[in-house]
Every structure is written in C-alpha cells, then in structure tokens.
TORGU-436407 format. One line per field, with one value per residue: x, y, z of N, C-alpha, C in turn; residue in one letter. Coordinates in steps of 0.05 Angstrom, whole numbers. Last residue first. Example, Ala and Ser with C-alpha at 12.3 -4.5 7.8 and 13.67 -1.06 7.14 Angstrom:
n.px	257|264
n.py	-45|-114
n.pz	142|156
ca.px	273|246
ca.py	-21|-90
ca.pz	143|156
c.px	258|264
c.py	1|-66
c.pz	157|156
res	S|A
//
This chain:
n.px	311|261|259|208|157|162|133|99|147|208|259|329|387|445|505|537|507|441|381|312|267|215|156|130|135|172|141|70|12|-43|-108|-145|-134|-81|-46|-8|-47|-66|-57|-33|-6|53|90|160|216|284|335|358|321|290|323|366|335|313|265|222|193|140|109|75|91|75|93|138|164|212|227|255|252|193|146|91|34|-29|-81|-73|-14|20|78|107|164|193|223|203|192|188|151|148|141|181|161|155|176|167|182|159|158|136|85|47|9|-30|-45|-76|-88|-56|-35|5|10|46|53|98|109|130|147|150|177|164|113|128|109|127|165|187|225|200|219|192|176|159|110|95|46|36|12|-9|-21|-35|-68|-100|-142|-134|-146|-136|-97|-97|-67|-80|-64|-72|-39|-21|16|57|106|162|201|219|189|136|103|37|-10|-67|-80|-113|-130|-133|-128|-125|-133|-110|-116|-134|-146|-165|-155|-187|-215|-258|-247|-183|-135|-79|-25|36|91|128|140|113|59|24|-43|-93|-160|-210|-236|-229|-204|-179|-171|-140|-135|-148|-167|-196|-212|-255|-281|-320|-284|-235|-172|-123|-56|-5|17|15|34|33|92|145|164|155|99|49|15|-46|-87|-147|-197|-260|-311|-328|-293|-251|-204|-184|-149|-136|-131|-158|-209|-243|-306|-354|-403|-388|-339|-273|-230|-165|-129|-109|-135|-156|-179|-211|-256|-298|-352|-410|-445|-424|-366|-306|-249|-199|-134|-88|-30|1|-30|-39|-37|-82|-115|-184|-214|-268|-321|-337|-312|-252|-182|-127|-63|-13|12|-35|-80|-64|-33|-67|-84|-38|-16|-52|-49|8|20|1|4|15|47|11|-8
n.py	797|784|728|680|673|617|553|524|489|495|462|457|431|419|460|498|547|525|540|539|540|589|567|539|574|613|657|646|666|700|668|630|588|574|533|571|619|642|675|628|567|533|477|461|418|418|382|337|310|278|235|257|310|357|357|397|404|435|448|436|424|369|342|358|321|320|284|269|287|328|380|415|454|485|485|462|429|369|337|280|240|194|178|184|224|225|259|269|268|252|202|174|184|146|139|112|110|137|187|247|286|342|389|407|365|311|248|211|151|105|58|26|25|56|49|83|80|68|53|17|-28|-40|-44|3|16|-9|-29|-7|-26|-4|-23|-17|-22|-29|8|64|125|164|224|266|278|296|253|203|188|128|87|35|-9|-41|-91|-102|-81|-105|-94|-121|-147|-197|-229|-217|-191|-187|-161|-161|-168|-141|-88|-49|7|40|99|129|138|93|48|-5|-39|-83|-112|-127|-197|-231|-240|-234|-267|-270|-307|-342|-392|-420|-401|-368|-351|-323|-304|-279|-230|-172|-120|-99|-43|-15|-7|-55|-99|-147|-171|-209|-243|-271|-329|-358|-364|-410|-424|-472|-496|-510|-568|-613|-633|-637|-688|-682|-650|-655|-597|-566|-514|-483|-443|-414|-387|-334|-294|-250|-242|-193|-168|-164|-231|-263|-297|-315|-336|-351|-359|-423|-465|-481|-536|-562|-618|-669|-702|-735|-704|-649|-622|-564|-529|-502|-453|-406|-402|-379|-383|-349|-370|-352|-338|-379|-443|-514|-556|-592|-637|-616|-557|-545|-501|-450|-431|-470|-458|-467|-441|-429|-432|-392|-360|-308|-294|-271|-222|-195|-191|-155|-109|-96|-87|-44|14|82|123|129|143
n.pz	-310|-260|-215|-217|-168|-122|-143|-174|-213|-248|-285|-304|-334|-297|-307|-331|-292|-277|-312|-328|-383|-386|-349|-311|-267|-269|-284|-278|-313|-282|-270|-282|-226|-194|-204|-249|-282|-345|-387|-436|-422|-440|-435|-435|-424|-410|-446|-468|-497|-465|-454|-425|-386|-335|-283|-244|-184|-150|-89|-48|3|4|-39|-85|-135|-184|-244|-310|-361|-376|-384|-358|-375|-361|-348|-283|-290|-302|-320|-343|-357|-376|-316|-249|-192|-124|-76|-7|48|82|99|50|-14|-71|-136|-198|-270|-314|-303|-292|-248|-234|-182|-139|-106|-141|-165|-206|-239|-279|-312|-273|-204|-143|-75|-15|51|104|148|208|261|331|370|388|348|284|220|160|92|28|-18|-84|-133|-202|-236|-194|-159|-104|-88|-39|-4|47|83|58|4|-31|-77|-122|-176|-221|-193|-125|-71|-20|30|65|97|86|119|102|54|32|-16|-54|-125|-167|-159|-98|-53|8|43|105|160|185|129|90|31|-15|-72|-106|-114|-99|-44|-4|25|61|80|105|89|130|127|82|80|39|27|-15|-22|22|63|125|169|228|282|310|254|213|152|115|60|30|23|65|88|110|126|140|184|253|284|341|375|384|376|307|283|236|210|187|162|175|147|147|108|106|155|193|244|291|348|402|417|362|330|275|248|197|169|160|192|202|204|207|181|158|126|166|205|209|251|247|267|234|229|251|293|324|364|396|412|465|481|500|485|477|417|378|383|388|408|453|458|470|411|402|409|389|409|358|308|274|279|269|228|193|218|230|180|156|189|186|130|102|145|162|147|85|19
ca.px	338|268|263|236|165|159|153|91|120|193|237|305|365|423|487|547|527|466|403|335|282|239|170|128|113|181|164|96|32|-21|-86|-151|-146|-100|-58|-12|-25|-69|-80|-35|-31|40|68|136|197|257|321|374|341|279|297|369|351|317|293|225|219|149|130|64|94|69|64|135|140|208|215|250|260|221|155|120|46|0|-74|-91|-29|0|64|90|148|170|216|225|181|207|150|160|118|184|168|132|186|154|193|154|165|140|112|49|35|-31|-28|-68|-109|-60|-56|4|-4|44|30|79|120|109|156|132|179|186|121|119|121|108|156|165|234|204|213|213|170|181|116|110|56|45|6|10|-32|-13|-69|-76|-148|-133|-148|-163|-96|-110|-66|-84|-62|-87|-62|-17|-11|53|78|151|188|231|219|145|126|56|9|-54|-73|-104|-147|-118|-143|-109|-147|-108|-107|-144|-133|-174|-144|-184|-193|-261|-257|-212|-144|-108|-36|6|79|120|151|141|75|43|-18|-75|-134|-195|-252|-223|-227|-172|-188|-142|-129|-157|-150|-200|-191|-252|-259|-327|-311|-249|-197|-140|-82|-20|36|1|42|23|64|133|174|163|128|59|32|-24|-74|-119|-184|-233|-298|-348|-296|-278|-209|-203|-150|-154|-128|-136|-201|-221|-288|-333|-398|-411|-357|-295|-246|-188|-140|-96|-120|-144|-153|-207|-228|-291|-323|-394|-452|-453|-378|-335|-260|-227|-152|-106|-51|-3|-11|-46|-33|-64|-93|-161|-207|-240|-313|-350|-328|-276|-207|-150|-86|-28|28|-10|-82|-84|-19|-57|-103|-57|-3|-47|-74|-6|33|-12|14|-3|59|29|-4
ca.py	807|791|757|687|680|645|570|528|500|491|481|449|449|407|443|471|542|536|522|552|526|578|585|529|555|587|649|656|646|700|685|657|592|596|534|545|615|622|681|655|579|553|488|470|431|416|406|354|325|304|230|249|286|348|355|380|409|414|457|438|452|387|342|360|334|318|306|263|260|323|353|412|428|487|477|475|445|388|349|302|255|206|168|177|212|227|238|278|273|278|222|180|184|165|133|130|99|108|178|220|279|314|378|426|385|327|269|224|176|120|77|22|18|50|49|69|88|87|54|41|-23|-34|-68|-8|6|12|-38|-4|-22|-14|-8|-33|-5|-42|-20|50|103|151|197|260|266|315|281|211|201|154|95|63|-3|-16|-87|-107|-80|-102|-98|-109|-122|-175|-230|-210|-208|-179|-181|-147|-178|-169|-106|-63|-12|27|76|122|160|119|56|21|-34|-56|-112|-105|-171|-229|-237|-231|-257|-269|-291|-316|-370|-425|-396|-390|-345|-346|-298|-302|-255|-188|-133|-109|-65|-20|16|-29|-92|-123|-172|-183|-240|-247|-317|-358|-351|-401|-415|-456|-486|-499|-541|-604|-634|-610|-674|-699|-646|-666|-621|-570|-539|-484|-469|-411|-411|-355|-306|-261|-247|-214|-172|-144|-204|-263|-273|-323|-315|-358|-335|-406|-458|-468|-519|-553|-591|-653|-681|-747|-717|-668|-632|-591|-528|-523|-480|-411|-407|-382|-389|-357|-358|-370|-321|-356|-422|-488|-549|-569|-638|-633|-573|-547|-527|-472|-421|-458|-467|-459|-458|-423|-435|-407|-388|-313|-306|-298|-242|-200|-208|-181|-124|-101|-108|-70|-5|59|103|140|122
ca.pz	-311|-287|-220|-220|-195|-127|-129|-146|-210|-224|-284|-288|-335|-311|-292|-330|-312|-268|-306|-317|-363|-397|-366|-338|-268|-262|-301|-268|-307|-302|-264|-290|-252|-191|-178|-236|-264|-324|-370|-426|-432|-423|-451|-422|-443|-399|-439|-450|-511|-473|-467|-453|-389|-362|-291|-267|-198|-167|-107|-75|-6|26|-35|-56|-127|-156|-230|-281|-357|-370|-391|-359|-373|-364|-376|-301|-271|-312|-297|-351|-337|-390|-342|-267|-216|-146|-96|-32|31|69|119|67|14|-53|-110|-175|-244|-315|-306|-304|-258|-243|-203|-160|-111|-118|-167|-180|-239|-254|-315|-294|-230|-162|-103|-33|23|98|120|195|235|309|357|404|374|304|247|179|120|45|6|-65|-112|-178|-240|-211|-175|-118|-97|-56|-30|26|92|65|30|-28|-49|-116|-147|-218|-212|-154|-83|-49|23|41|106|71|121|129|56|53|-7|-33|-99|-168|-175|-119|-68|-13|31|77|143|195|154|101|58|-3|-52|-86|-122|-103|-72|-5|0|62|59|117|73|125|151|83|94|44|39|-6|-24|-2|51|98|159|199|265|320|277|229|173|128|79|46|22|39|94|88|135|120|163|230|277|315|371|387|400|329|287|261|207|205|157|185|148|157|116|105|129|188|216|283|319|390|429|382|344|292|257|216|184|164|169|214|187|222|178|179|112|142|211|188|252|241|269|245|221|252|267|324|338|398|391|450|469|517|481|486|445|380|364|395|385|448|447|485|433|392|421|372|414|383|332|273|285|290|251|187|209|251|199|145|187|211|146|99|125|163|163|105|39
c.px	338|296|271|238|194|168|147|111|114|165|221|284|342|400|465|529|538|487|427|356|306|254|195|141|109|159|172|118|57|-1|-64|-128|-152|-112|-78|-24|-29|-43|-84|-60|-33|15|53|116|172|239|295|361|357|299|284|343|353|335|295|253|222|175|140|83|82|70|56|105|139|184|214|239|256|227|185|127|76|13|-44|-85|-46|-13|45|75|132|152|190|213|203|196|171|160|127|160|170|138|163|165|182|170|161|144|112|78|34|-5|-36|-55|-102|-82|-58|-15|-5|29|25|55|96|121|133|144|160|184|142|129|111|124|137|153|212|212|219|203|195|176|139|118|69|55|13|0|-10|-25|-43|-76|-125|-138|-149|-165|-124|-107|-76|-83|-64|-87|-78|-43|-8|24|75|121|177|220|232|176|141|78|27|-36|-64|-98|-140|-137|-125|-127|-131|-127|-108|-137|-144|-160|-152|-172|-189|-239|-258|-221|-174|-116|-67|-4|49|109|146|154|105|62|0|-50|-119|-168|-237|-241|-218|-197|-179|-162|-134|-153|-158|-180|-191|-233|-257|-306|-315|-277|-211|-164|-97|-47|22|21|28|29|56|103|161|174|137|89|41|-8|-49|-108|-155|-221|-269|-337|-319|-278|-236|-203|-168|-155|-147|-131|-178|-210|-267|-316|-377|-407|-380|-313|-269|-203|-162|-104|-106|-127|-140|-179|-226|-262|-314|-365|-436|-460|-408|-345|-290|-239|-180|-124|-70|-25|-17|-24|-41|-62|-74|-139|-183|-234|-284|-342|-343|-292|-231|-175|-109|-51|14|4|-55|-83|-38|-39|-90|-76|-22|-35|-70|-31|16|-3|-4|5|41|41|17
c.py	838|802|762|716|688|652|599|545|504|502|475|470|439|426|432|451|513|530|538|532|542|563|572|548|545|566|621|645|659|679|684|676|621|602|556|548|588|621|662|659|607|564|507|481|438|431|399|379|343|322|256|245|279|323|345|381|389|422|432|450|457|416|361|363|334|334|299|288|251|293|351|383|430|460|480|466|464|402|371|312|278|222|180|167|207|211|245|254|283|286|250|202|192|162|155|120|121|95|148|213|251|308|349|414|404|347|284|248|187|146|93|42|14|44|42|72|71|98|76|40|3|-30|-64|-34|-7|0|-16|-12|-19|-6|-21|-15|-23|-20|-36|22|91|127|188|231|261|304|300|241|212|164|123|67|27|-8|-62|-103|-82|-101|-91|-114|-106|-148|-207|-209|-201|-200|-169|-167|-156|-180|-135|-81|-25|6|66|99|154|142|82|25|-7|-58|-84|-107|-152|-201|-234|-225|-257|-256|-293|-297|-343|-402|-399|-384|-370|-336|-323|-293|-279|-212|-148|-124|-72|-43|11|-6|-65|-122|-146|-186|-211|-242|-294|-347|-347|-387|-403|-449|-470|-488|-533|-574|-624|-611|-647|-682|-662|-662|-630|-595|-542|-512|-466|-439|-404|-381|-326|-273|-260|-217|-196|-145|-185|-235|-279|-298|-327|-334|-339|-382|-441|-457|-508|-533|-587|-623|-662|-727|-728|-681|-654|-597|-557|-516|-502|-440|-414|-387|-393|-359|-368|-355|-338|-337|-398|-468|-521|-562|-615|-630|-590|-564|-527|-500|-445|-448|-454|-470|-449|-443|-429|-408|-402|-342|-312|-310|-270|-222|-214|-200|-152|-117|-115|-90|-28|40|79|118|132
c.pz	-314|-288|-248|-226|-196|-155|-135|-131|-181|-226|-260|-291|-318|-311|-310|-316|-309|-289|-296|-311|-353|-375|-377|-358|-297|-264|-295|-286|-297|-294|-286|-285|-258|-219|-174|-209|-250|-307|-348|-409|-420|-437|-433|-441|-428|-418|-426|-441|-493|-487|-477|-468|-419|-363|-319|-278|-220|-181|-123|-95|-33|17|-13|-50|-96|-148|-200|-268|-329|-367|-386|-365|-375|-360|-381|-330|-287|-288|-308|-327|-351|-372|-354|-293|-236|-169|-118|-51|4|53|107|87|32|-25|-91|-151|-223|-288|-309|-306|-269|-256|-209|-184|-133|-124|-140|-182|-210|-258|-289|-292|-249|-189|-121|-62|7|70|116|166|223|283|334|392|391|331|267|207|137|74|22|-42|-91|-158|-215|-216|-192|-133|-110|-62|-48|-2|68|70|36|0|-47|-86|-142|-188|-206|-170|-113|-55|-6|40|82|79|107|131|82|55|15|-19|-80|-140|-171|-134|-89|-26|8|69|113|176|163|127|67|25|-41|-64|-99|-111|-74|-34|2|36|61|97|85|110|146|106|94|59|45|5|-14|-3|26|88|131|194|236|301|287|252|188|151|89|68|41|42|67|100|112|131|141|209|252|310|343|384|404|352|311|262|234|198|175|179|157|159|124|115|130|159|213|253|312|360|415|391|364|304|275|224|206|182|178|191|203|205|198|177|132|127|187|192|231|244|268|248|236|247|270|295|341|371|396|432|452|507|498|481|452|409|365|375|392|424|441|474|445|416|408|386|396|386|358|300|288|298|274|208|207|243|222|165|175|207|170|119|122|140|167|121|59
res	P|K|A|A|P|K|A|G|T|Q|A|T|P|T|G|G|P|Q|A|T|P|K|G|G|A|Q|A|T|P|R|G|G|P|A|G|P|E|Q|G|P|I|L|L|G|M|V|R|G|G|T|A|P|G|A|I|V|R|N|V|K|T|K|M|N|M|E|A|A|D|G|N|L|Q|N|D|N|R|T|I|K|V|N|G|L|L|V|A|T|E|D|A|V|S|Y|V|L|K|D|S|L|A|V|D|T|A|T|T|V|V|V|S|G|A|G|D|I|R|E|M|Q|T|S|G|D|P|M|K|K|L|Q|G|I|L|I|D|A|R|L|R|D|G|N|A|I|R|V|A|V|A|D|G|R|A|V|T|L|N|K|A|E|Y|Y|E|L|T|D|R|A|T|V|I|D|T|R|T|V|L|K|L|N|R|G|T|V|V|A|V|Q|K|D|V|D|Y|V|G|R|E|G|F|V|E|Q|T|P|S|V|I|R|V|N|G|E|A|L|L|Q|F|V|E|N|G|K|G|P|V|E|R|Y|Y|A|T|L|V|D|A|Y|V|T|S|D|T|R|K|A|S|A|N|G|R|A|V|Y|A|R|V|D|Q|H|W|E|I|A|Q|D|A|N|V|E|V|P|N|P|G|G|G|L|G|P|L|G|Q|A|A|A|P|I|A|A|G|S|L|L|L|F|A|A|M|L|P|A|A|L|T|A|A|S|M
//
C-alpha cells in the first residue's frame, strides 16, 4: 500500500450528500437548501422523501455524483435533522446493495456503506470488500473503515495490501494506515501498522511475525515478535527484523524470546534469492555482533569477509 489511501474514496462517497443540495435528475428534492457543489442523484425506480423519518431515499441502480466522485448502490438513503436557523442537515448516509464508490484514482467495493457525519466515521461492510487504486489493491473480510478526525484507515479481517507493480504483499488480521495531510489538501499514507498473524511476501522472501510497522516512504517493514524470514529453504528466526522492500536486504535482531541470539537454518547448495547457489555467510550464517551489541543476521547483503 502506498500513498494511495482508503480516505479519499470513502470521504468522496459519504460526503457526497452531507451539507449540500440533493437535486435529482430533472427533479428537486424539498427540505434541503442549495450549496456550491450540488449533488446529482439518479435512480431507476424512485427518489422518495420520507418526512416521517426525515430521510431521502433513491432506489434502483441509484447513484449520487458530486464533481468527479460518484457512489453507486441499489439504494441510497440520507437521514437529516432540522437545525433551528440553519434548515435541514444530513447526519447519516447509507449505501446498500452492490456498493461501488468511484473517484478519479480509486474504487471501493462492498455491500453496505455507512457514514456518520457527527463522528466523521465511514464504514464499508459485506462480501468481497476491496479498494483498488492505481498502485495497490486492498482487501478485507470484515470492514474497510475511515476515521477522518484521527486520519486513520482500517482494514479488518484477513486484511491484505498488494502492490500491483511487483506483487509485494502485507497481510494481517488488522491493517491500520496513518494518513498525513499535504499542503495541497490531499492525503498521503505515511505508515501502516499490522497486528495478528502478519505475513510479508516479496519476490524473494516470506516473513512471519506478530506485529508490523511499515514506512511507506522508506519501503521498509519492521517486524516484531516471533519473527521468521524464509528465502528459498533458508530461514532466519529472531525477536524482531527489518525488511527493506527496495533493496531486498533483511536484518534480523535477537531478543529475549530467542535467548539473545539469532537462529538460522541453512540448506547447502542454496543462496538466498538464487536457487541452486551457495549460501552466503550473512544470508543465514552465524549471527554477527559488535562487542557489547545485539546479535544480528542479514539476508540479501554482500557476503561477510572470512577472517
């Protein structure tokens, strides 16, 4: 997952209706005032105003478009309240059935979407949850979430982020993305945290751990707890590790869980990243340590010089 985020598509979808006019195609809806960026609502079956529950409902292949972002669903519902001196104000938005949220750079897919305007929280649920950007594909089993006030995105339940260009994958029970506001008003992903059954997969390595911290700018993953990194049949075990996804150099760090040492399993005749070659000393050989320092082992680096 790169600078592309869940934030833009979710906010584009769920802010489409809030605080703006909601004119239907060739039909104005009473009860909501105009705005500088009106929303165009279309539906095959009907656009309804339910005054008893204070809601607007668009049914049948419904869509709501503002500027260059559109949300599609079988049914779109906007709940509003009356605010003295301000008119009506949308406080909750629902998209139900075959939900698709489209912006110029991203698409979100799900079965149901909810945006709480007061809490500034958007949640997409259902089967086949997916976010597709120009560079990444993010999937989850349970929810895709966005917390606007906290600048966080969350993918829950067997969450997977795949880089389209090279197939690198981050997998965890939960992936949490920390966003950063840019001077031009856009948002970029700064960091991704993973928790539970973490698996990092590259073209050369597979790494397992309890937790993950991924720096997007550096393309570096820090793995914490019960770390195992495998390249071909060679394996390094440690308490923590640093994987540079760009250089393919891995650094495994010892800790109390591994008895203060880095452990490696080497298969003769194989070199990490080159099947059939000879293993290098640092690609799973004896751990090295500076006097008084923490033992480490590296894969993907140049062979250590013989004494």
